N, CA, C and O atoms as a GROMACS GRO file, in nm:
protein
  436
    1UNK      N    1   4.264   8.879   6.566
    1UNK     CA    2   4.402   8.901   6.527
    1UNK      C    3   4.489   8.784   6.571
    1UNK      O    4   4.578   8.741   6.497
    2UNK      N    5   4.465   8.733   6.691
    2UNK     CA    6   4.542   8.619   6.741
    2UNK      C    7   4.518   8.497   6.653
    2UNK      O    8   4.608   8.415   6.636
    3UNK      N    9   4.401   8.485   6.600
    3UNK     CA   10   4.369   8.372   6.515
    3UNK      C   11   4.451   8.375   6.387
    3UNK      O   12   4.490   8.269   6.338
    4UNK      N   13   4.477   8.492   6.330
    4UNK     CA   14   4.555   8.500   6.208
    4UNK      C   15   4.701   8.460   6.233
    4UNK      O   16   4.764   8.400   6.147
    5UNK      N   17   4.754   8.494   6.350
    5UNK     CA   18   4.891   8.453   6.384
    5UNK      C   19   4.900   8.302   6.398
    5UNK      O   20   4.994   8.239   6.350
    6UNK      N   21   4.804   8.246   6.462
    6UNK     CA   22   4.803   8.100   6.480
    6UNK      C   23   4.794   8.033   6.343
    6UNK      O   24   4.864   7.934   6.318
    7UNK      N   25   4.711   8.084   6.256
    7UNK     CA   26   4.698   8.029   6.122
    7UNK      C   27   4.830   8.042   6.046
    7UNK      O   28   4.870   7.950   5.975
    8UNK      N   29   4.897   8.157   6.062
    8UNK     CA   30   5.024   8.178   5.993
    8UNK      C   31   5.129   8.080   6.044
    8UNK      O   32   5.204   8.024   5.965
    9UNK      N   33   5.134   8.060   6.175
    9UNK     CA   34   5.232   7.965   6.230
    9UNK      C   35   5.204   7.821   6.188
    9UNK      O   36   5.296   7.742   6.173
   10UNK      N   37   5.080   7.788   6.168
   10UNK     CA   38   5.046   7.653   6.123
   10UNK      C   39   5.088   7.632   5.979
   10UNK      O   40   5.116   7.519   5.939
   11UNK      N   41   5.094   7.740   5.900
   11UNK     CA   42   5.129   7.728   5.759
   11UNK      C   43   5.279   7.714   5.738
   11UNK      O   44   5.322   7.677   5.629
   12UNK      N   45   5.360   7.744   5.841
   12UNK     CA   46   5.506   7.735   5.827
   12UNK      C   47   5.548   7.588   5.826
   12UNK      O   48   5.505   7.511   5.912
   13UNK      N   49   5.632   7.549   5.727
   13UNK     CA   50   5.678   7.410   5.722
   13UNK      C   51   5.791   7.390   5.825
   13UNK      O   52   5.908   7.401   5.790
   14UNK      N   53   5.756   7.360   5.949
   14UNK     CA   54   5.851   7.352   6.060
   14UNK      C   55   5.955   7.243   6.040
   14UNK      O   56   6.067   7.256   6.088
   15UNK      N   57   5.920   7.141   5.973
   15UNK     CA   58   6.017   7.033   5.946
   15UNK      C   59   6.133   7.085   5.862
   15UNK      O   60   6.249   7.056   5.891
   16UNK      N   61   6.102   7.161   5.759
   16UNK     CA   62   6.207   7.218   5.674
   16UNK      C   63   6.287   7.324   5.749
   16UNK      O   64   6.408   7.337   5.731
   17UNK      N   65   6.218   7.400   5.835
   17UNK     CA   66   6.288   7.503   5.914
   17UNK      C   67   6.392   7.437   6.003
   17UNK      O   68   6.506   7.482   6.009
   18UNK      N   69   6.353   7.331   6.073
   18UNK     CA   70   6.445   7.261   6.164
   18UNK      C   71   6.555   7.193   6.083
   18UNK      O   72   6.670   7.191   6.125
   19UNK      N   73   6.521   7.138   5.969
   19UNK     CA   74   6.619   7.069   5.885
   19UNK      C   75   6.723   7.166   5.831
   19UNK      O   76   6.840   7.130   5.820
   20UNK      N   77   6.683   7.288   5.796
   20UNK     CA   78   6.776   7.386   5.738
   20UNK      C   79   6.842   7.475   5.843
   20UNK      O   80   6.924   7.560   5.807
   21UNK      N   81   6.809   7.458   5.969
   21UNK     CA   82   6.865   7.543   6.074
   21UNK      C   83   7.018   7.539   6.078
   21UNK      O   84   7.079   7.645   6.089
   22UNK      N   85   7.084   7.422   6.068
   22UNK     CA   86   7.231   7.423   6.069
   22UNK      C   87   7.290   7.501   5.951
   22UNK      O   88   7.391   7.570   5.966
   23UNK      N   89   7.228   7.489   5.834
   23UNK     CA   90   7.277   7.561   5.716
   23UNK      C   91   7.261   7.712   5.737
   23UNK      O   92   7.351   7.790   5.705
   24UNK      N   93   7.147   7.751   5.792
   24UNK     CA   94   7.123   7.893   5.819
   24UNK      C   95   7.224   7.943   5.922
   24UNK      O   96   7.276   8.054   5.910
   25UNK      N   97   7.251   7.863   6.024
   25UNK     CA   98   7.347   7.902   6.127
   25UNK      C   99   7.487   7.918   6.069
   25UNK      O  100   7.557   8.014   6.100
   26UNK      N  101   7.529   7.823   5.984
   26UNK     CA  102   7.662   7.835   5.919
   26UNK      C  103   7.668   7.961   5.833
   26UNK      O  104   7.769   8.032   5.834
   27UNK      N  105   7.562   7.988   5.759
   27UNK     CA  106   7.559   8.108   5.675
   27UNK      C  107   7.566   8.235   5.760
   27UNK      O  108   7.634   8.331   5.723
   28UNK      N  109   7.495   8.235   5.871
   28UNK     CA  110   7.497   8.352   5.959
   28UNK      C  111   7.637   8.372   6.018
   28UNK      O  112   7.685   8.485   6.026
   29UNK      N  113   7.701   8.261   6.059
   29UNK     CA  114   7.837   8.272   6.113
   29UNK      C  115   7.934   8.322   6.007
   29UNK      O  116   8.021   8.405   6.035
   30UNK      N  117   7.918   8.271   5.884
   30UNK     CA  118   8.005   8.315   5.774
   30UNK      C  119   7.983   8.464   5.746
   30UNK      O  120   8.079   8.539   5.727
   31UNK      N  121   7.858   8.505   5.742
   31UNK     CA  122   7.825   8.645   5.719
   31UNK      C  123   7.882   8.734   5.830
   31UNK      O  124   7.938   8.840   5.803
   32UNK      N  125   7.867   8.688   5.954
   32UNK     CA  126   7.921   8.764   6.068
   32UNK      C  127   8.073   8.771   6.060
   32UNK      O  128   8.133   8.875   6.090
   33UNK      N  129   8.135   8.662   6.020
   33UNK     CA  130   8.281   8.661   6.005
   33UNK      C  131   8.328   8.757   5.898
   33UNK      O  132   8.433   8.820   5.911
   34UNK      N  133   8.249   8.768   5.790
   34UNK     CA  134   8.286   8.861   5.683
   34UNK      C  135   8.260   9.006   5.726
   34UNK      O  136   8.335   9.096   5.688
   35UNK      N  137   8.156   9.027   5.805
   35UNK     CA  138   8.120   9.163   5.844
   35UNK      C  139   8.210   9.214   5.956
   35UNK      O  140   8.230   9.335   5.967
   36UNK      N  141   8.263   9.126   6.038
   36UNK     CA  142   8.342   9.168   6.154
   36UNK      C  143   8.464   9.252   6.117
   36UNK      O  144   8.485   9.356   6.179
   37UNK      N  145   8.546   9.211   6.017
   37UNK     CA  146   8.659   9.298   5.982
   37UNK      C  147   8.614   9.435   5.932
   37UNK      O  148   8.680   9.536   5.958
   38UNK      N  149   8.502   9.438   5.860
   38UNK     CA  150   8.452   9.566   5.812
   38UNK      C  151   8.409   9.654   5.930
   38UNK      O  152   8.436   9.774   5.932
   39UNK      N  153   8.342   9.591   6.026
   39UNK     CA  154   8.300   9.666   6.145
   39UNK      C  155   8.422   9.716   6.221
   39UNK      O  156   8.425   9.830   6.267
   40UNK      N  157   8.523   9.629   6.235
   40UNK     CA  158   8.645   9.668   6.306
   40UNK      C  159   8.715   9.781   6.230
   40UNK      O  160   8.763   9.877   6.290
   41UNK      N  161   8.720   9.769   6.098
   41UNK     CA  162   8.782   9.875   6.017
   41UNK      C  163   8.708  10.006   6.029
   41UNK      O  164   8.769  10.112   6.040
   42UNK      N  165   8.576   9.998   6.027
   42UNK     CA  166   8.496  10.119   6.042
   42UNK      C  167   8.517  10.179   6.180
   42UNK      O  168   8.524  10.300   6.197
   43UNK      N  169   8.528  10.091   6.280
   43UNK     CA  170   8.549  10.136   6.417
   43UNK      C  171   8.681  10.211   6.429
   43UNK      O  172   8.689  10.317   6.491
   44UNK      N  173   8.787  10.155   6.367
   44UNK     CA  174   8.917  10.222   6.375
   44UNK      C  175   8.915  10.353   6.298
   44UNK      O  176   8.978  10.450   6.340
   45UNK      N  177   8.842  10.358   6.187
   45UNK     CA  178   8.830  10.484   6.112
   45UNK      C  179   8.754  10.588   6.192
   45UNK      O  180   8.790  10.706   6.192
   46UNK      N  181   8.649  10.544   6.261
   46UNK     CA  182   8.572  10.636   6.344
   46UNK      C  183   8.660  10.689   6.458
   46UNK      O  184   8.656  10.808   6.489
   47UNK      N  185   8.738  10.600   6.519
   47UNK     CA  186   8.828  10.645   6.625
   47UNK      C  187   8.930  10.745   6.571
   47UNK      O  188   8.961  10.844   6.637
   48UNK      N  189   8.981  10.720   6.452
   48UNK     CA  190   9.077  10.812   6.390
   48UNK      C  191   9.010  10.947   6.361
   48UNK      O  192   9.069  11.052   6.385
   49UNK      N  193   8.888  10.942   6.309
   49UNK     CA  194   8.816  11.066   6.281
   49UNK      C  195   8.791  11.144   6.410
   49UNK      O  196   8.805  11.266   6.412
   50UNK      N  197   8.755  11.074   6.517
   50UNK     CA  198   8.731  11.140   6.645
   50UNK      C  199   8.860  11.204   6.696
   50UNK      O  200   8.858  11.316   6.746
   51UNK      N  201   8.972  11.133   6.683
   51UNK     CA  202   9.101  11.189   6.726
   51UNK      C  203   9.134  11.314   6.644
   51UNK      O  204   9.183  11.413   6.699
   52UNK      N  205   9.109  11.310   6.514
   52UNK     CA  206   9.135  11.427   6.429
   52UNK      C  207   9.045  11.543   6.469
   52UNK      O  208   9.089  11.658   6.473
   53UNK      N  209   8.918  11.514   6.497
   53UNK     CA  210   8.826  11.620   6.539
   53UNK      C  211   8.869  11.681   6.672
   53UNK      O  212   8.859  11.802   6.692
   54UNK      N  213   8.918  11.596   6.763
   54UNK     CA  214   8.968  11.649   6.891
   54UNK      C  215   9.085  11.743   6.868
   54UNK      O  216   9.094  11.848   6.932
   55UNK      N  217   9.175  11.706   6.777
   55UNK     CA  218   9.289  11.792   6.747
   55UNK      C  219   9.243  11.924   6.686
   55UNK      O  220   9.294  12.030   6.721
   56UNK      N  221   9.147  11.917   6.595
   56UNK     CA  222   9.094  12.039   6.534
   56UNK      C  223   9.027  12.128   6.638
   56UNK      O  224   9.043  12.250   6.634
   57UNK      N  225   8.953  12.068   6.730
   57UNK     CA  226   8.888  12.146   6.836
   57UNK      C  227   8.992  12.211   6.925
   57UNK      O  228   8.977  12.326   6.965
   58UNK      N  229   9.098  12.137   6.957
   58UNK     CA  230   9.205  12.192   7.040
   58UNK      C  231   9.272  12.310   6.970
   58UNK      O  232   9.297  12.414   7.031
   59UNK      N  233   9.301  12.294   6.840
   59UNK     CA  234   9.361  12.404   6.765
   59UNK      C  235   9.267  12.524   6.759
   59UNK      O  236   9.311  12.638   6.773
   60UNK      N  237   9.138  12.498   6.738
   60UNK     CA  238   9.041  12.608   6.732
   60UNK      C  239   9.033  12.679   6.867
   60UNK      O  240   9.024  12.802   6.872
   61UNK      N  241   9.037  12.604   6.976
   61UNK     CA  242   9.033  12.664   7.109
   61UNK      C  243   9.156  12.749   7.133
   61UNK      O  244   9.147  12.858   7.191
   62UNK      N  245   9.272  12.701   7.090
   62UNK     CA  246   9.395  12.779   7.105
   62UNK      C  247   9.388  12.906   7.022
   62UNK      O  248   9.432  13.012   7.067
   63UNK      N  249   9.335  12.896   6.902
   63UNK     CA  250   9.321  13.013   6.815
   63UNK      C  251   9.226  13.115   6.879
   63UNK      O  252   9.253  13.234   6.880
   64UNK      N  253   9.115  13.067   6.932
   64UNK     CA  254   9.018  13.156   6.996
   64UNK      C  255   9.082  13.224   7.116
   64UNK      O  256   9.062  13.344   7.137
   65UNK      N  257   9.158  13.149   7.195
   65UNK     CA  258   9.226  13.208   7.311
   65UNK      C  259   9.326  13.315   7.266
   65UNK      O  260   9.333  13.422   7.326
   66UNK      N  261   9.400  13.286   7.161
   66UNK     CA  262   9.497  13.382   7.109
   66UNK      C  263   9.426  13.508   7.059
   66UNK      O  264   9.470  13.619   7.086
   67UNK      N  265   9.316  13.490   6.986
   67UNK     CA  266   9.240  13.604   6.936
   67UNK      C  267   9.181  13.687   7.051
   67UNK      O  268   9.177  13.810   7.043
   68UNK      N  269   9.136  13.620   7.155
   68UNK     CA  270   9.081  13.692   7.270
   68UNK      C  271   9.189  13.775   7.339
   68UNK      O  272   9.164  13.888   7.380
   69UNK      N  273   9.311  13.719   7.350
   69UNK     CA  274   9.421  13.794   7.410
   69UNK      C  275   9.457  13.915   7.323
   69UNK      O  276   9.479  14.024   7.375
   70UNK      N  277   9.462  13.895   7.192
   70UNK     CA  278   9.492  14.006   7.102
   70UNK      C  279   9.383  14.114   7.111
   70UNK      O  280   9.413  14.233   7.110
   71UNK      N  281   9.258  14.070   7.120
   71UNK     CA  282   9.147  14.165   7.132
   71UNK      C  283   9.160  14.245   7.261
   71UNK      O  284   9.138  14.366   7.260
   72UNK      N  285   9.196  14.180   7.370
   72UNK     CA  286   9.213  14.251   7.497
   72UNK      C  287   9.325  14.354   7.486
   72UNK      O  288   9.311  14.466   7.536
   73UNK      N  289   9.436  14.317   7.421
   73UNK     CA  290   9.545  14.413   7.403
   73UNK      C  291   9.503  14.530   7.315
   73UNK      O  292   9.541  14.644   7.341
   74UNK      N  293   9.424  14.503   7.210
   74UNK     CA  294   9.375  14.610   7.123
   74UNK      C  295   9.283  14.706   7.199
   74UNK      O  296   9.293  14.828   7.184
   75UNK      N  297   9.195  14.651   7.280
   75UNK     CA  298   9.104  14.735   7.359
   75UNK      C  299   9.184  14.822   7.454
   75UNK      O  300   9.153  14.940   7.471
   76UNK      N  301   9.286  14.765   7.516
   76UNK     CA  302   9.372  14.841   7.607
   76UNK      C  303   9.444  14.953   7.531
   76UNK      O  304   9.452  15.066   7.580
   77UNK      N  305   9.496  14.922   7.413
   77UNK     CA  306   9.567  15.024   7.333
   77UNK      C  307   9.472  15.134   7.290
   77UNK      O  308   9.509  15.252   7.292
   78UNK      N  309   9.350  15.099   7.250
   78UNK     CA  310   9.252  15.200   7.209
   78UNK      C  311   9.217  15.290   7.328
   78UNK      O  312   9.202  15.411   7.311
   79UNK      N  313   9.204  15.233   7.445
   79UNK     CA  314   9.175  15.313   7.565
   79UNK      C  315   9.288  15.411   7.594
   79UNK      O  316   9.263  15.526   7.627
   80UNK      N  317   9.411  15.366   7.581
   80UNK     CA  318   9.527  15.454   7.601
   80UNK      C  319   9.525  15.566   7.497
   80UNK      O  320   9.549  15.682   7.532
   81UNK      N  321   9.498  15.534   7.372
   81UNK     CA  322   9.491  15.635   7.266
   81UNK      C  323   9.378  15.735   7.292
   81UNK      O  324   9.392  15.854   7.264
   82UNK      N  325   9.265  15.686   7.344
   82UNK     CA  326   9.152  15.774   7.375
   82UNK      C  327   9.191  15.875   7.483
   82UNK      O  328   9.160  15.993   7.471
   83UNK      N  329   9.258  15.828   7.587
   83UNK     CA  330   9.302  15.917   7.695
   83UNK      C  331   9.403  16.018   7.641
   83UNK      O  332   9.395  16.137   7.673
   84UNK      N  333   9.497  15.974   7.561
   84UNK     CA  334   9.598  16.064   7.504
   84UNK      C  335   9.534  16.169   7.413
   84UNK      O  336   9.574  16.285   7.413
   85UNK      N  337   9.434  16.126   7.337
   85UNK     CA  338   9.365  16.220   7.248
   85UNK      C  339   9.295  16.328   7.330
   85UNK      O  340   9.300  16.446   7.295
   86UNK      N  341   9.230  16.288   7.438
   86UNK     CA  342   9.165  16.386   7.526
   86UNK      C  343   9.267  16.484   7.583
   86UNK      O  344   9.244  16.605   7.585
   87UNK      N  345   9.380  16.431   7.628
   87UNK     CA  346   9.484  16.518   7.682
   87UNK      C  347   9.534  16.616   7.576
   87UNK      O  348   9.556  16.734   7.605
   88UNK      N  349   9.552  16.566   7.454
   88UNK     CA  350   9.598  16.654   7.346
   88UNK      C  351   9.494  16.761   7.315
   88UNK      O  352   9.529  16.876   7.290
   89UNK      N  353   9.366  16.724   7.316
   89UNK     CA  354   9.261  16.822   7.291
   89UNK      C  355   9.257  16.928   7.400
   89UNK      O  356   9.246  17.048   7.372
   90UNK      N  357   9.266  16.884   7.525
   90UNK     CA  358   9.266  16.979   7.636
   90UNK      C  359   9.390  17.067   7.627
   90UNK      O  360   9.382  17.189   7.642
   91UNK      N  361   9.506  17.004   7.603
   91UNK     CA  362   9.631  17.082   7.589
   91UNK      C  363   9.624  17.179   7.473
   91UNK      O  364   9.669  17.293   7.484
   92UNK      N  365   9.568  17.134   7.362
   92UNK     CA  366   9.553  17.222   7.245
   92UNK      C  367   9.459  17.338   7.276
   92UNK      O  368   9.483  17.451   7.234
   93UNK      N  369   9.351  17.309   7.348
   93UNK     CA  370   9.256  17.414   7.386
   93UNK      C  371   9.322  17.517   7.477
   93UNK      O  372   9.304  17.637   7.460
   94UNK      N  373   9.398  17.466   7.574
   94UNK     CA  374   9.469  17.557   7.665
   94UNK      C  375   9.569  17.640   7.586
   94UNK      O  376   9.580  17.761   7.608
   95UNK      N  377   9.642  17.577   7.497
   95UNK     CA  378   9.741  17.649   7.415
   95UNK      C  379   9.672  17.753   7.326
   95UNK      O  380   9.722  17.864   7.311
   96UNK      N  381   9.558  17.717   7.266
   96UNK     CA  382   9.483  17.810   7.184
   96UNK      C  383   9.435  17.929   7.266
   96UNK      O  384   9.443  18.044   7.222
   97UNK      N  385   9.385  17.901   7.385
   97UNK     CA  386   9.340  18.010   7.474
   97UNK      C  387   9.456  18.101   7.510
   97UNK      O  388   9.441  18.223   7.515
   98UNK      N  389   9.573  18.040   7.535
   98UNK     CA  390   9.691  18.120   7.568
   98UNK      C  391   9.733  18.206   7.451
   98UNK      O  392   9.769  18.322   7.471
   99UNK      N  393   9.730  18.153   7.331
   99UNK     CA  394   9.769  18.228   7.211
   99UNK      C  395   9.671  18.343   7.188
   99UNK      O  396   9.713  18.455   7.159
  100UNK      N  397   9.542  18.315   7.202
  100UNK     CA  398   9.441  18.420   7.183
  100UNK      C  399   9.458  18.529   7.290
  100UNK      O  400   9.451  18.648   7.262
  101UNK      N  401   9.481  18.484   7.413
  101UNK     CA  402   9.503  18.580   7.522
  101UNK      C  403   9.627  18.664   7.496
  101UNK      O  404   9.625  18.785   7.518
  102UNK      N  405   9.733  18.603   7.449
  102UNK     CA  406   9.857  18.676   7.419
  102UNK      C  407   9.834  18.772   7.304
  102UNK      O  408   9.882  18.886   7.306
  103UNK      N  409   9.760  18.728   7.203
  103UNK     CA  410   9.732  18.815   7.087
  103UNK      C  411   9.648  18.934   7.131
  103UNK      O  412   9.673  19.046   7.086
  104UNK      N  413   9.551  18.912   7.215
  104UNK     CA  414   9.467  19.020   7.264
  104UNK      C  415   9.552  19.116   7.347
  104UNK      O  416   9.537  19.238   7.336
  105UNK      N  417   9.640  19.063   7.429
  105UNK     CA  418   9.727  19.144   7.513
  105UNK      C  419   9.819  19.229   7.428
  105UNK      O  420   9.838  19.348   7.456
  106UNK      N  421   9.877  19.168   7.325
  106UNK     CA  422   9.971  19.240   7.240
  106UNK      C  423   9.897  19.345   7.158
  106UNK      O  424   9.947  19.457   7.142
  107UNK      N  425   9.780  19.312   7.106
  107UNK     CA  426   9.707  19.406   7.020
  107UNK      C  427   9.645  19.522   7.099
  107UNK      O  428   9.624  19.629   7.044
  108UNK      N  429   9.618  19.501   7.222
  108UNK     CA  430   9.556  19.606   7.302
  108UNK      C  431   9.657  19.700   7.365
  108UNK      O  432   9.614  19.798   7.426
  109UNK      N  433   9.779  19.681   7.354
  109UNK     CA  434   9.884  19.767   7.411
  109UNK      C  435   9.915  19.880   7.326
  109UNK      O  436  10.001  19.961   7.360
   0.00000   0.00000   0.00000
């Protein structure tokens, strides 16, 4: 395998490579110069997108917090209604027993 690499390197026209190196370097610098504004523009767009995502996450967190508070208040209200319903049932049962007792008392006299 090492022999094939050596053979490949011997086949390269090194004189032309060295002769064209300045041209290749100028082309690379020109290409980098053209790509740099695009990279900077993409970077600023990415930063803007990240800032927008942070704002959306903040809004979502605030919404979740608000919903959790509302849910807690609803659970508290349902618990109060449950207790009141029990009291009404017990009170209604006591009242029904009193009415039946009164009816029995009146009818048996």
